[in-house]
N, C-alpha and C positions, 0 to 999 in steps of 0.2 A: 506495129511490130517493133520490138527492141533490137538494136544492133549491138553485139558484143564483139569487141576487138580482142583477139587472143594473139599475143606475141609468142614465138616459139611453138607455133601450132603444129609443126610437123615432127616434134620431138616425142620423147617417151611419155611424158605426162600430157603434152599438148594434143596428141592424136586421140587419146582417150577422152580428154575434156571436150574437144570439139564434138565428138559423137554424143557425149552426154548432153551438151547444150542444144544440139540440133534435135534431140528427142523432145524438147519442150516446145509446145505449140507457140507460135508467135515470136520465135527467136531466130534471128539471122546472125550468122557468125562470119566475121572477116578474120581470116587467119593470115598471119605474117610469119615468114621464116626465111632465113638466109640460105638454107639448103646447101651449105658449104661442106658439111661433113659427109662421110662415106654413106650414111643412110639416106642422104638427100631428102626427098619429101615423103619418105616411107610411112610416116605417121598418118598421112592423109591421102596417100596415093589411091587407095581403093575408092575413096569418096570423090576424088577428082576424075577418075576414070568413069565413074558412074554418073557424073554430071549432077551432083547433089545440088538441088535448086537454091537452098538457103545458105549455101556456103560460097563465099568469095575467097579465093586464095591469092595472096600477093607475095611474090618472091622478092624480098627486100632485106637489107641490112638495117637493124634497128638504130644504127648510128647515122643512117641517112635521114637527116631531118626533112629534106624535101619530099622524100617518099612517105615518111611517117605522119607529118603534120596533117595532110588532108584526111587520112584514115582516122586520126584522133578526132578531128572536128565533126565527123559524122557518126561517132560512136556514142551510145548511151552509157556503156560501161566498158572498162578495159581490164583485162586480166594479163598481167605482165609475167610471163614465164621465161622469156628469152634471156639466156645467160650463158657464159662459159661455165659449165657445171662440173663441180667436183675438184678435189685437190690435185690430182695428177694433171688435169687439163690446165688448171690455173698456174701450176708450176712451170708447165711447158712454155707458156707465153704470158708472162705477167702483165706486159703492157697492153696486149689485146684484152686480157681479162678485165683490167681496170676500165679500159675504154667502153667495153660492152656492159659490164656489170654495174659500173658506177656512173660514168659520164653519160652514156646513152639512157640509162635508167632514170637519172635525175632530170635529164632533158625531157624525157617522156612524161614524167610527173608534172613538170611545169607546163608543158603543152596541154596536158589533160586539164589542169587547173584553169589555164587561160581559156580553154574551149568550153568550160562549164560541164565537163563530163560528170554524170550523176554518181558514178561509183568506180573507184580504182582499187583493184585487188593486186597487191604485191606479194609474190610467192617467195618466201624466204626459207630458212632452214633451222632445225634444232641444233645443227652443228655450231651455231652461234654460242651455245652454252659451253662448248669446249670441254673443260674438265670441271666436274662438280661433285659435291658430296653425294656419294651413291646411297647413303642411308635415307635420303629424303627425295621426294619427287620434285623436280625443278618446275617452277611455275613461270608464267610469262613475265612476272615481276622480278625474277632473279637477276643478279648481275651477269653480264655477258663476258665470255672469256674465249673469243675466237682464236684458234690455233692454226688457221690456214688462211691463205689469201682469199680463197673462195668465201669463207665465212666473214672475213674482214669486209669484203665488198658488200655483202648482204647487210651487215650491221650499218655500214655507212648510209645505205639507201633507207633503211628503217629509220635512222635518226633524221634524215632529211624529211621524210614523211611526217615524223612526229612534230617537226617544227612548223609544218604548214597548217596552222590553225584554221579550222573550218572546212578543210578539203576532205571530202567524203572518201577516205581511203581505209582499207582493211589490210592488215599485214598478217600473213599466214606463215608460221614456222612449221614446215613439214618434218615429220619423222623420216627416217631413211626409207625410200620408196622401194617396192618390189612388185612382182606379179607380171603376168603376160600382157603384152601390149602390141599394137600394130608395128611400132618402132621398138623392137625389143632391146633390152640392155642386159649384158651379162657381166658388167663391172659393178654391180650392186650386190651387197652381201648375200641376201637370201637367194637371188637368182644365180649368183656365181657359185655358191655352195651347192645348190641343187644340181646345176648342170655339170659341175666338176665331179661331184659324187657319182652321178649317173654315168658319166663318160670315162672317168679315170679311176674310180674306185678308191681314191685317196684324196684327203684334203690337207693342204698345208695351212695351218692356222696360227696366226700371231695374235697376241692380245686376247687370249680366250676368256679372260676374266672381265674385260671391259664391257660396260652396259651401253646399249643404244635402244631407242624405240624404233619400230618398223611399221609401215603402213602400206596397204595395197594401193596400187595406182588407181584402181577404180574407186576406192574410197576417197582418195584425194580429189578426183573429179567430182564426186558427190558432195564433198565438203565445200568445194568452190561454188558449185551450183547452189547449194543451200545459202552460202554467204551472199551470193548475188541476188537471191530471192528475198533477202531480208535486210536491206540496207539500213532500215531504221534501228536494227539491233546490232549491226556489225560495223557500220561506218565509224571510223575513229578507234577501232578496237584491234588489239593484237591477240591472235589465237594460235596456240599450239594445235597441230592437227594430227590426231590419232586417238587412241584410247589407252588409259593407264595400264591396263593388263598386258599391253603389247611391248613391254620392255624385256629384252633378252640379252644374254651374253652369247658370244660365239660358241662357247662350249655347250650351252643349252641347244643351240641350233644344230651342232654336230650330233648331239644325242637324239634329237628328233629325226635326223636323217639316218642315223645308225639303226633306229627302230624300223625304218622303211627299207633299208638296203643292207641286209646282213652281209657281213664281211667288209664293210666300209672301214678304212683305216684313217687315222689322223696322225699327222706329223706336227708336233707342237713346236712352234718357232718363237724364240724369245727375242723380240725387237722392240724398240721404243719410238719408232719413227712416226707412229700415229697414236698419240696419247689420249685421244678423246674418250671420255667415259662419262656418261650421264644417264640418269633415270628421269624421265619426264612425266609430268602430270598433265592431264587433258580435261580437267573439270570445267574450265571456262567455256569451251566450245560445246560441251555436253549441256551445260546449264543454259546457254544462250539459244541454242538451236536444237537441243535434244539429239545431237549428233552421236552416233555409235557406228563403229566399224562393222561391216558385214562379213569381212574375211580376216582371218588371223594367220599368223606366220605358218602354222602347220598346213593351212589351206593353200597358202602360196607355194610351199614346197611340193605339195601333192599336185598342184596345177602344173608347175614346171616339169616335174617328173613324168606326168601323164602325157603332156604335149611332146616331150622329148621321145617317149616311147612310140608316139605316132609319127615321128619324123618331121616335126614342125620346123626344126632348125638343123638341116643337114650339116651345116658348117658353123657351129656355135663359137668357134674361135675366130671368125672373120672380124675384120676391123669395124664393120658397120654396127656391130653389137656393143661397141665400147665408145666412151667419150675420150 
């Protein structure tokens, strides 16, 4: 039986990934999470209540070397999700962001290398591209242009991994994630637009012309599982994670919602505080693993709208739904 250590296991992506990995015979998951935010252990709470046999959950801060070292030593693979995620959270506490996203991450990398971990998967972001020529699809080899502290920290760890010759690490730059999850987030564009359109009937939209790629959280979990299953093809490689057809502007997203919600209004706000705009290509992961997304942005909008009609989130404005 293989043991996969997942940091940030109780978070938005973590909760979905843990379930995906536990579905594979012969896989044991050790999940680590600080549980300091309002959502606590929401991403894995049902699994813990059920007493899932192949899941061990450890409440620990990834900065705590004494807590992390023995977990790393007994892991066959590590998936490192834990981070202070997103631009607003990074701006709120820059010192903590660097401690968690850079210092703890690089320490974890070195611990994994010293322990002889067979595969290390570092989850990064397409935000690293920052501002790019929208007329072409950005590939993994494009110059990086991070415009936020969050992206800067991810770039630093990517570079540290690149310098570790022979260490079997895979770096994954995720598109902006969306979709329903055990630990739900409504501060991500697709989810935010859908819930606000449904509950308020109006969207305040800035930067409607800017491009971003978007990927469903379940497809992220699937991509990570496929990467873990094929270290001979993925170790030492950087992959963008999504599919090239899933690049959208916010205006396009509004139009999709307007088709579903007649009467939806838009307030177009001209601001420049978030200048990121990039269209990303994903041919590398498709070529290496045959990876294709199973859900597209219209599916994600329909998913959130349907669950909202069923009363899945009586208080979508609650703090636990945001980073």
